[in-house]
C-alpha positions in Angstrom: 107.1 117.8 114.2 104.8 114.6 113.4 101.6 114.7 111.3 98.5 114.8 113.2 95.8 112.8 112.0 92.1 112.1 112.6 90.4 109.2 111.4 86.9 109.0 111.1 84.4 105.9 110.2 82.1 107.1 107.4 78.5 106.0 106.5 78.6 104.2 103.4 75.4 104.5 101.7 74.2 101.6 99.3 74.1 102.7 95.3 70.6 102.6 95.1 70.2 105.4 98.2 73.5 107.0 96.8 71.4 107.6 93.4 68.6 108.3 94.4 70.2 111.5 96.6 72.1 112.5 93.6 69.4 112.7 91.1 66.9 114.5 93.7 69.2 116.8 94.2 69.9 117.3 90.7 65.8 117.7 90.1 65.9 120.3 92.4 68.1 122.4 90.3 67.5 121.5 86.6 64.2 120.9 84.4 65.8 117.1 83.6 68.1 114.4 85.5 68.5 111.3 85.7 71.6 109.5 87.5 72.2 106.1 86.9 74.6 103.3 88.5 77.2 102.0 86.0 80.8 100.4 86.0 83.5 102.7 86.3 84.9 103.7 83.1 88.5 102.6 82.4 90.5 105.8 83.7 93.6 104.9 81.8 92.0 106.1 78.8 91.0 109.5 77.4 90.0 112.1 79.0 91.0 110.3 82.2 94.8 108.9 81.3 95.4 108.2 84.8 98.0 105.5 85.2 95.1 102.5 86.4 92.0 101.5 84.9 89.6 102.2 88.3 89.6 103.4 91.6 90.3 99.6 92.8 88.0 99.1 95.3 89.4 101.2 98.4 88.5 104.9 98.3 89.7 107.4 101.2 88.9 110.7 101.8 91.7 113.1 102.7 92.5 116.9 103.5 95.7 117.6 103.6 97.0 121.1 104.4 94.4 123.7 103.0 93.1 127.3 102.3 94.4 128.2 106.0 97.9 127.8 104.6 97.6 130.2 101.9 95.3 132.6 103.6 95.7 135.2 104.5 99.1 134.7 104.6 101.3 132.3 102.5 102.9 129.2 104.7 106.1 128.5 102.4 107.2 125.7 105.2 104.2 123.9 104.4 105.2 120.9 101.6 103.6 117.4 101.5 104.9 114.5 100.8 102.0 112.2 98.8 104.1 109.2 99.4 103.9 109.8 103.2 100.2 110.7 103.2 99.0 107.6 100.7 100.7 105.2 104.1 98.9 107.5 106.4 95.8 106.6 105.0 96.9 102.8 104.8 96.8 102.3 100.9 100.9 102.7 100.6 102.0 103.4 96.9 98.2 104.9 96.3 97.7 106.7 93.2 95.9 109.9 94.2 93.1 111.9 92.6 92.0 115.1 93.1 92.6 118.4 93.2 96.2 119.8 94.7 98.7 122.6 94.4 102.2 122.3 94.0 104.6 124.5 95.7 107.0 126.6 93.8 109.8 124.7 95.7 109.2 121.4 93.6 107.7 123.0 90.2 109.3 126.5 90.1 106.4 128.1 90.2 103.1 127.6 92.6 100.6 125.2 90.5 97.2 123.3 91.0 95.4 121.4 89.3 
């Protein structure tokens, strides 16, 4: 079965616009909040220990699988290859950062990060 991929062009706010929106939102929930734009930290260092230094300037947002495949019943036939996903988002060989789950068929038990 071929994958179904939908692609959307999203609004990309300026860093100043993003900074202001985040700061305003935080100030609604915290007594003191300040947001600033800085260079990306070296993600190869603790506590991240990522295999590359930064986000490399080609960010993508992708949602693969999801809650409908585990609730109300688990669909153990749903297995995804992250190398195929990176090609699908036009970043072959990409490093993928974010929440994820591992099939028991791969790790010997279900796991989430």
